[in-house]
Biopython code that builds the backbone (N, CA, C, O; Angstrom):
import numpy as np
from Bio.PDB.StructureBuilder import StructureBuilder

atoms = [
    (1, "MET", "N", (119.177, 90.889, 71.434)),
    (1, "MET", "CA", (120.176, 90.222, 72.260)),
    (1, "MET", "C", (119.856, 90.418, 73.668)),
    (1, "MET", "O", (119.310, 91.463, 74.024)),
    (2, "PHE", "N", (120.164, 89.459, 74.529)),
    (2, "PHE", "CA", (119.958, 89.585, 75.950)),
    (2, "PHE", "C", (121.279, 89.385, 76.604)),
    (2, "PHE", "O", (122.143, 88.595, 76.226)),
    (3, "GLU", "N", (121.343, 90.205, 77.650)),
    (3, "GLU", "CA", (122.389, 90.090, 78.735)),
    (3, "GLU", "C", (121.752, 89.834, 79.954)),
    (3, "GLU", "O", (120.795, 90.548, 80.253)),
    (4, "ILE", "N", (122.129, 88.896, 80.752)),
    (4, "ILE", "CA", (121.530, 88.308, 81.856)),
    (4, "ILE", "C", (122.561, 88.369, 83.005)),
    (4, "ILE", "O", (123.710, 87.939, 82.904)),
    (5, "HIS", "N", (122.016, 88.970, 84.149)),
    (5, "HIS", "CA", (122.726, 88.950, 85.454)),
    (5, "HIS", "C", (121.824, 88.352, 86.469)),
    (5, "HIS", "O", (120.687, 88.808, 86.590)),
    (6, "ILE", "N", (122.246, 87.340, 87.228)),
    (6, "ILE", "CA", (121.432, 86.700, 88.252)),
    (6, "ILE", "C", (122.160, 86.978, 89.604)),
    (6, "ILE", "O", (123.361, 86.731, 89.716)),
    (7, "HIS", "N", (121.424, 87.493, 90.630)),
    (7, "HIS", "CA", (121.844, 87.871, 91.964)),
    (7, "HIS", "C", (120.809, 87.294, 92.872)),
    (7, "HIS", "O", (119.731, 87.837, 93.114)),
    (8, "LYS", "N", (121.250, 86.055, 93.400)),
    (8, "LYS", "CA", (120.346, 85.519, 94.284)),
    (8, "LYS", "C", (118.828, 85.241, 93.650)),
    (8, "LYS", "O", (118.629, 84.451, 92.727)),
    (9, "LYS", "N", (117.881, 85.963, 94.252)),
    (9, "LYS", "CA", (116.552, 85.716, 93.636)),
    (9, "LYS", "C", (116.223, 86.850, 92.678)),
    (9, "LYS", "O", (115.054, 87.084, 92.373)),
    (10, "TYR", "N", (117.238, 87.554, 92.203)),
    (10, "TYR", "CA", (116.914, 88.690, 91.247)),
    (10, "TYR", "C", (117.478, 88.515, 89.934)),
    (10, "TYR", "O", (118.680, 88.263, 89.854)),
    (11, "LEU", "N", (116.784, 88.613, 88.907)),
    (11, "LEU", "CA", (117.222, 88.467, 87.542)),
    (11, "LEU", "C", (117.220, 89.760, 86.871)),
    (11, "LEU", "O", (116.176, 90.407, 86.791)),
    (12, "HIS", "N", (118.290, 90.170, 86.398)),
    (12, "HIS", "CA", (118.519, 91.628, 85.750)),
    (12, "HIS", "C", (118.649, 91.178, 84.211)),
    (12, "HIS", "O", (119.599, 90.492, 83.836)),
    (13, "LEU", "N", (117.780, 91.545, 83.475)),
    (13, "LEU", "CA", (117.758, 91.254, 82.001)),
    (13, "LEU", "C", (117.853, 92.517, 81.269)),
    (13, "LEU", "O", (117.075, 93.446, 81.492)),
    (14, "ILE", "N", (118.839, 92.574, 80.355)),
    (14, "ILE", "CA", (118.982, 93.767, 79.496)),
    (14, "ILE", "C", (118.826, 93.399, 78.010)),
    (14, "ILE", "O", (119.664, 92.677, 77.470)),
    (15, "ALA", "N", (117.731, 93.902, 77.321)),
    (15, "ALA", "CA", (117.531, 93.555, 75.997)),
    (15, "ALA", "C", (117.862, 94.691, 75.128)),
    (15, "ALA", "O", (117.435, 95.822, 75.358)),
    (16, "THR", "N", (118.700, 94.372, 74.024)),
    (16, "THR", "CA", (119.042, 95.408, 73.127)),
    (16, "THR", "C", (118.965, 94.871, 71.710)),
    (16, "THR", "O", (118.998, 93.659, 71.495)),
    (17, "GLY", "N", (118.859, 95.787, 70.730)),
    (17, "GLY", "CA", (118.684, 95.392, 69.413)),
    (17, "GLY", "C", (117.437, 94.721, 69.069)),
    (17, "GLY", "O", (116.450, 94.928, 69.775)),
    (18, "LYS", "N", (117.367, 93.915, 68.035)),
    (18, "LYS", "CA", (116.069, 93.071, 67.767)),
    (18, "LYS", "C", (116.284, 91.744, 68.327)),
    (18, "LYS", "O", (117.298, 91.076, 68.128)),
    (19, "LEU", "N", (115.215, 91.365, 69.087)),
    (19, "LEU", "CA", (115.220, 90.020, 69.753)),
    (19, "LEU", "C", (114.863, 89.008, 68.692)),
    (19, "LEU", "O", (114.012, 89.236, 67.833)),
    (20, "THR", "N", (115.588, 87.811, 68.788)),
    (20, "THR", "CA", (115.404, 86.808, 67.817)),
    (20, "THR", "C", (114.999, 85.461, 68.570)),
    (20, "THR", "O", (115.138, 85.325, 69.786)),
    (21, "HIS", "N", (114.512, 84.534, 67.771)),
    (21, "HIS", "CA", (114.189, 83.175, 68.324)),
    (21, "HIS", "C", (115.504, 82.674, 68.964)),
    (21, "HIS", "O", (115.494, 82.123, 70.065)),
    (22, "GLN", "N", (116.733, 82.892, 68.195)),
    (22, "GLN", "CA", (117.976, 82.249, 68.735)),
    (22, "GLN", "C", (118.346, 82.889, 70.006)),
    (22, "GLN", "O", (118.978, 82.212, 70.818)),
    (23, "ASP", "N", (118.027, 84.133, 70.292)),
    (23, "ASP", "CA", (118.217, 84.945, 71.465)),
    (23, "ASP", "C", (117.524, 84.084, 72.774)),
    (23, "ASP", "O", (118.063, 83.832, 73.852)),
    (24, "TYR", "N", (116.286, 83.755, 72.362)),
    (24, "TYR", "CA", (115.501, 83.019, 73.332)),
    (24, "TYR", "C", (116.019, 81.592, 73.649)),
    (24, "TYR", "O", (116.132, 81.188, 74.806)),
    (25, "ILE", "N", (116.315, 80.883, 72.599)),
    (25, "ILE", "CA", (116.760, 79.576, 72.559)),
    (25, "ILE", "C", (118.155, 79.305, 73.243)),
    (25, "ILE", "O", (118.392, 78.454, 74.100)),
    (26, "LYS", "N", (119.006, 80.191, 72.691)),
    (26, "LYS", "CA", (120.346, 80.111, 73.246)),
    (26, "LYS", "C", (120.740, 80.822, 74.594)),
    (26, "LYS", "O", (121.613, 80.418, 75.363)),
    (27, "THR", "N", (120.074, 81.785, 74.737)),
    (27, "THR", "CA", (120.388, 82.523, 76.071)),
    (27, "THR", "C", (119.279, 82.766, 77.124)),
    (27, "THR", "O", (119.550, 82.403, 78.269)),
    (28, "LEU", "N", (118.179, 83.276, 76.922)),
    (28, "LEU", "CA", (117.139, 83.544, 77.818)),
    (28, "LEU", "C", (116.599, 82.375, 78.420)),
    (28, "LEU", "O", (116.655, 82.316, 79.648)),
    (29, "ILE", "N", (116.044, 81.357, 77.740)),
    (29, "ILE", "CA", (115.340, 80.318, 78.271)),
    (29, "ILE", "C", (116.212, 79.363, 79.073)),
    (29, "ILE", "O", (115.735, 78.884, 80.102)),
    (30, "PRO", "N", (117.489, 79.033, 78.682)),
    (30, "PRO", "CA", (118.269, 78.085, 79.601)),
    (30, "PRO", "C", (118.689, 78.806, 80.860)),
    (30, "PRO", "O", (118.744, 78.172, 81.914)),
    (31, "GLU", "N", (119.017, 80.217, 80.812)),
    (31, "GLU", "CA", (119.467, 80.855, 81.961)),
    (31, "GLU", "C", (118.215, 81.055, 82.942)),
    (31, "GLU", "O", (118.291, 80.964, 84.167)),
    (32, "LEU", "N", (117.163, 81.313, 82.287)),
    (32, "LEU", "CA", (115.888, 81.362, 83.152)),
    (32, "LEU", "C", (115.569, 80.131, 83.911)),
    (32, "LEU", "O", (115.407, 80.116, 85.131)),
    (33, "GLU", "N", (115.485, 79.091, 83.130)),
    (33, "GLU", "CA", (115.232, 77.643, 83.628)),
    (33, "GLU", "C", (116.166, 77.361, 84.773)),
    (33, "GLU", "O", (115.722, 76.846, 85.799)),
    (34, "GLN", "N", (117.617, 77.717, 84.632)),
    (34, "GLN", "CA", (118.407, 77.400, 85.691)),
    (34, "GLN", "C", (118.086, 78.225, 86.899)),
    (34, "GLN", "O", (117.920, 77.679, 87.989)),
    (35, "ALA", "N", (117.991, 79.574, 86.738)),
    (35, "ALA", "CA", (117.678, 80.399, 87.934)),
    (35, "ALA", "C", (116.411, 80.011, 88.547)),
    (35, "ALA", "O", (116.403, 80.058, 89.777)),
    (36, "ILE", "N", (115.359, 79.645, 87.978)),
    (36, "ILE", "CA", (114.098, 79.207, 88.560)),
    (36, "ILE", "C", (114.337, 77.940, 89.419)),
    (36, "ILE", "O", (113.959, 77.814, 90.584)),
    (37, "GLU", "N", (114.984, 77.057, 88.725)),
    (37, "GLU", "CA", (115.335, 75.699, 89.395)),
    (37, "GLU", "C", (116.163, 75.876, 90.703)),
    (37, "GLU", "O", (116.120, 75.023, 91.589)),
    (38, "LYS", "N", (116.819, 76.856, 90.788)),
    (38, "LYS", "CA", (117.755, 77.195, 91.880)),
    (38, "LYS", "C", (116.974, 77.978, 93.026)),
    (38, "LYS", "O", (117.013, 77.633, 94.207)),
    (39, "ASN", "N", (116.289, 79.028, 92.562)),
    (39, "ASN", "CA", (115.590, 79.974, 93.431)),
    (39, "ASN", "C", (114.259, 79.849, 93.631)),
    (39, "ASN", "O", (113.777, 80.318, 94.662)),
    (40, "HIS", "N", (113.454, 79.206, 92.695)),
    (40, "HIS", "CA", (112.056, 78.813, 92.767)),
    (40, "HIS", "C", (111.161, 80.038, 92.387)),
    (40, "HIS", "O", (110.251, 79.903, 91.569)),
    (41, "GLN", "N", (111.418, 81.187, 92.965)),
    (41, "GLN", "CA", (110.643, 82.393, 92.471)),
    (41, "GLN", "C", (111.748, 83.561, 92.323)),
    (41, "GLN", "O", (112.740, 83.692, 93.040)),
    (42, "LEU", "N", (111.368, 84.380, 91.244)),
    (42, "LEU", "CA", (112.353, 85.459, 90.923)),
    (42, "LEU", "C", (111.708, 86.818, 90.943)),
    (42, "LEU", "O", (110.501, 86.966, 90.748)),
    (43, "ASN", "N", (112.443, 87.690, 91.154)),
    (43, "ASN", "CA", (112.050, 89.148, 90.995)),
    (43, "ASN", "C", (112.914, 89.500, 89.705)),
    (43, "ASN", "O", (114.122, 89.263, 89.690)),
    (44, "VAL", "N", (112.253, 90.075, 88.625)),
    (44, "VAL", "CA", (112.865, 90.368, 87.364)),
    (44, "VAL", "C", (112.882, 91.976, 87.169)),
    (44, "VAL", "O", (111.905, 92.688, 87.401)),
    (45, "LEU", "N", (113.940, 92.370, 86.780)),
    (45, "LEU", "CA", (114.145, 93.789, 86.284)),
    (45, "LEU", "C", (114.536, 93.623, 84.856)),
    (45, "LEU", "O", (115.586, 93.047, 84.573)),
    (46, "CYS", "N", (113.654, 94.152, 83.843)),
    (46, "CYS", "CA", (113.996, 94.027, 82.475)),
    (46, "CYS", "C", (114.321, 95.478, 81.921)),
    (46, "CYS", "O", (113.489, 96.385, 81.910)),
    (47, "GLU", "N", (115.548, 95.589, 81.488)),
    (47, "GLU", "CA", (115.987, 96.916, 81.008)),
    (47, "GLU", "C", (116.171, 96.899, 79.454)),
    (47, "GLU", "O", (116.895, 96.069, 78.903)),
    (48, "ILE", "N", (115.507, 97.815, 78.811)),
    (48, "ILE", "CA", (115.457, 97.862, 77.359)),
    (48, "ILE", "C", (116.168, 98.973, 76.896)),
    (48, "ILE", "O", (115.868, 100.119, 77.231)),
    (49, "LYS", "N", (117.333, 98.630, 75.949)),
    (49, "LYS", "CA", (118.184, 99.818, 75.422)),
    (49, "LYS", "C", (118.226, 99.585, 73.892)),
    (49, "LYS", "O", (118.297, 98.445, 73.434)),
    (50, "ASP", "N", (118.185, 100.628, 73.155)),
    (50, "ASP", "CA", (118.376, 100.623, 71.694)),
    (50, "ASP", "C", (117.552, 99.444, 71.109)),
    (50, "ASP", "O", (118.061, 98.648, 70.321)),
    (51, "PHE", "N", (116.299, 99.362, 71.510)),
    (51, "PHE", "CA", (115.373, 98.241, 71.129)),
    (51, "PHE", "C", (114.850, 98.509, 69.726)),
    (51, "PHE", "O", (114.415, 99.613, 69.401)),
    (52, "ASN", "N", (114.907, 97.451, 68.894)),
    (52, "ASN", "CA", (114.654, 97.515, 67.422)),
    (52, "ASN", "C", (113.537, 96.551, 67.100)),
    (52, "ASN", "O", (113.266, 96.328, 65.920)),
    (53, "GLY", "N", (112.861, 95.957, 68.097)),
    (53, "GLY", "CA", (111.690, 95.210, 67.810)),
    (53, "GLY", "C", (112.010, 93.581, 68.194)),
    (53, "GLY", "O", (113.031, 93.209, 68.771)),
    (54, "VAL", "N", (111.032, 92.799, 67.794)),
    (54, "VAL", "CA", (111.072, 91.298, 68.100)),
    (54, "VAL", "C", (110.524, 90.600, 66.873)),
    (54, "VAL", "O", (109.534, 90.979, 66.247)),
    (55, "GLU", "N", (111.320, 89.466, 66.572)),
    (55, "GLU", "CA", (110.811, 88.438, 65.587)),
    (55, "GLU", "C", (109.618, 87.942, 66.008)),
    (55, "GLU", "O", (109.399, 87.897, 67.218)),
    (56, "LEU", "N", (108.731, 87.525, 65.152)),
    (56, "LEU", "CA", (107.432, 86.910, 65.315)),
    (56, "LEU", "C", (107.658, 85.512, 66.165)),
    (56, "LEU", "O", (106.906, 85.220, 67.095)),
    (57, "GLN", "N", (108.652, 84.761, 65.802)),
    (57, "GLN", "CA", (108.906, 83.617, 66.456)),
    (57, "GLN", "C", (109.432, 83.830, 67.851)),
    (57, "GLN", "O", (109.097, 83.043, 68.736)),
    (58, "ALA", "N", (110.236, 84.843, 68.106)),
    (58, "ALA", "CA", (110.577, 85.235, 69.356)),
    (58, "ALA", "C", (109.500, 85.734, 70.392)),
    (58, "ALA", "O", (109.505, 85.499, 71.600)),
    (59, "ALA", "N", (108.603, 86.446, 69.704)),
    (59, "ALA", "CA", (107.346, 86.928, 70.494)),
    (59, "ALA", "C", (106.550, 85.634, 70.930)),
    (59, "ALA", "O", (106.023, 85.614, 72.042)),
    (60, "TRP", "N", (106.461, 84.630, 70.137)),
    (60, "TRP", "CA", (105.799, 83.375, 70.431)),
    (60, "TRP", "C", (106.633, 82.666, 71.517)),
    (60, "TRP", "O", (106.060, 82.093, 72.444)),
    (61, "ASP", "N", (107.957, 82.693, 71.419)),
    (61, "ASP", "CA", (108.779, 82.001, 72.518)),
    (61, "ASP", "C", (108.506, 82.785, 73.871)),
    (61, "ASP", "O", (108.427, 82.136, 74.915)),
    (62, "ASP", "N", (108.366, 84.102, 73.880)),
    (62, "ASP", "CA", (108.194, 84.854, 75.023)),
    (62, "ASP", "C", (106.776, 84.512, 75.740)),
    (62, "ASP", "O", (106.660, 84.349, 76.954)),
    (63, "LEU", "N", (105.780, 84.433, 74.855)),
    (63, "LEU", "CA", (104.486, 84.154, 75.243)),
    (63, "LEU", "C", (104.429, 82.665, 75.943)),
    (63, "LEU", "O", (103.856, 82.469, 77.014)),
    (64, "LYS", "N", (105.010, 81.786, 75.292)),
    (64, "LYS", "CA", (105.046, 80.360, 75.920)),
    (64, "LYS", "C", (105.881, 80.351, 77.180)),
    (64, "LYS", "O", (105.528, 79.680, 78.150)),
    (65, "MET", "N", (106.939, 81.053, 77.186)),
    (65, "MET", "CA", (107.677, 81.024, 78.461)),
    (65, "MET", "C", (106.910, 81.821, 79.596)),
    (65, "MET", "O", (106.956, 81.451, 80.770)),
    (66, "GLY", "N", (106.276, 82.817, 79.223)),
    (66, "GLY", "CA", (105.425, 83.504, 80.261)),
    (66, "GLY", "C", (104.371, 82.626, 80.735)),
    (66, "GLY", "O", (104.151, 82.626, 81.946)),
    (67, "ILE", "N", (103.688, 81.880, 79.979)),
    (67, "ILE", "CA", (102.649, 81.076, 80.395)),
    (67, "ILE", "C", (103.195, 79.888, 81.200)),
    (67, "ILE", "O", (102.589, 79.556, 82.218)),
    (68, "LYS", "N", (104.312, 79.214, 80.812)),
    (68, "LYS", "CA", (104.843, 78.162, 81.531)),
    (68, "LYS", "C", (105.359, 78.514, 82.910)),
    (68, "LYS", "O", (105.303, 77.754, 83.877)),
    (69, "HIS", "N", (105.874, 79.754, 82.913)),
    (69, "HIS", "CA", (106.549, 80.102, 84.259)),
    (69, "HIS", "C", (105.833, 81.217, 84.959)),
    (69, "HIS", "O", (106.494, 82.016, 85.622)),
    (70, "ARG", "N", (104.443, 81.340, 84.857)),
    (70, "ARG", "CA", (103.652, 82.377, 85.320)),
    (70, "ARG", "C", (103.736, 82.440, 86.921)),
    (70, "ARG", "O", (103.571, 83.498, 87.528)),
    (71, "LYS", "N", (103.970, 81.382, 87.470)),
    (71, "LYS", "CA", (103.795, 81.311, 88.976)),
    (71, "LYS", "C", (105.350, 81.445, 89.501)),
    (71, "LYS", "O", (105.601, 81.497, 90.705)),
    (72, "ASP", "N", (106.282, 81.491, 88.576)),
    (72, "ASP", "CA", (107.743, 81.428, 89.015)),
    (72, "ASP", "C", (108.268, 82.952, 89.206)),
    (72, "ASP", "O", (109.380, 83.151, 89.695)),
    (73, "PHE", "N", (107.479, 83.955, 88.827)),
    (73, "PHE", "CA", (107.986, 85.287, 88.926)),
    (73, "PHE", "C", (107.254, 85.916, 90.151)),
    (73, "PHE", "O", (106.038, 85.758, 90.256)),
    (74, "ASN", "N", (107.874, 86.540, 90.970)),
    (74, "ASN", "CA", (107.315, 87.232, 92.190)),
    (74, "ASN", "C", (106.962, 88.674, 91.819)),
    (74, "ASN", "O", (105.832, 89.103, 92.053)),
    (75, "LYS", "N", (107.872, 89.403, 91.267)),
    (75, "LYS", "CA", (107.601, 90.642, 90.658)),
    (75, "LYS", "C", (108.450, 90.831, 89.444)),
    (75, "LYS", "O", (109.559, 90.321, 89.284)),
    (76, "ILE", "N", (107.777, 91.675, 88.536)),
    (76, "ILE", "CA", (108.587, 92.037, 87.294)),
    (76, "ILE", "C", (108.490, 93.541, 87.092)),
    (76, "ILE", "O", (107.400, 94.109, 87.172)),
    (77, "ALA", "N", (109.616, 94.190, 86.832)),
    (77, "ALA", "CA", (109.650, 95.564, 86.545)),
    (77, "ALA", "C", (110.314, 95.785, 85.120)),
    (77, "ALA", "O", (111.318, 95.141, 84.813)),
    (78, "ILE", "N", (109.790, 96.625, 84.330)),
    (78, "ILE", "CA", (110.294, 97.047, 82.960)),
    (78, "ILE", "C", (110.741, 98.360, 83.023)),
    (78, "ILE", "O", (111.195, 98.906, 82.018)),
]
sb = StructureBuilder()
sb.init_structure("model")
sb.init_model(0)
sb.init_chain("A")
sb.init_seg("    ")
for serial, (resi, resn, name, xyz) in enumerate(atoms, 1):
    if name == "N":
        sb.init_residue(resn, " ", resi, " ")
    sb.init_atom(name, np.array(xyz, "f"), 0.0, 1.0, " ", f" {name:<3s}", serial, name[0])
structure = sb.get_structure()
């Protein structure tokens, strides 16, 4: 599951539990696309709590998203 907080050019992402394809499709990708459209480049803080893994499809979603938006992230901290 993702919890997302956007503050100007900063995106705070909290990942908990097992990440699924639906988490990416319904939450992360739409929020990220909107934030990038509004701010052009983002600084990202990814906080991981009680993490139980990632579904294979979700890992693929993450890879595709990272490649598509590789120039849209200024800094990323995990």
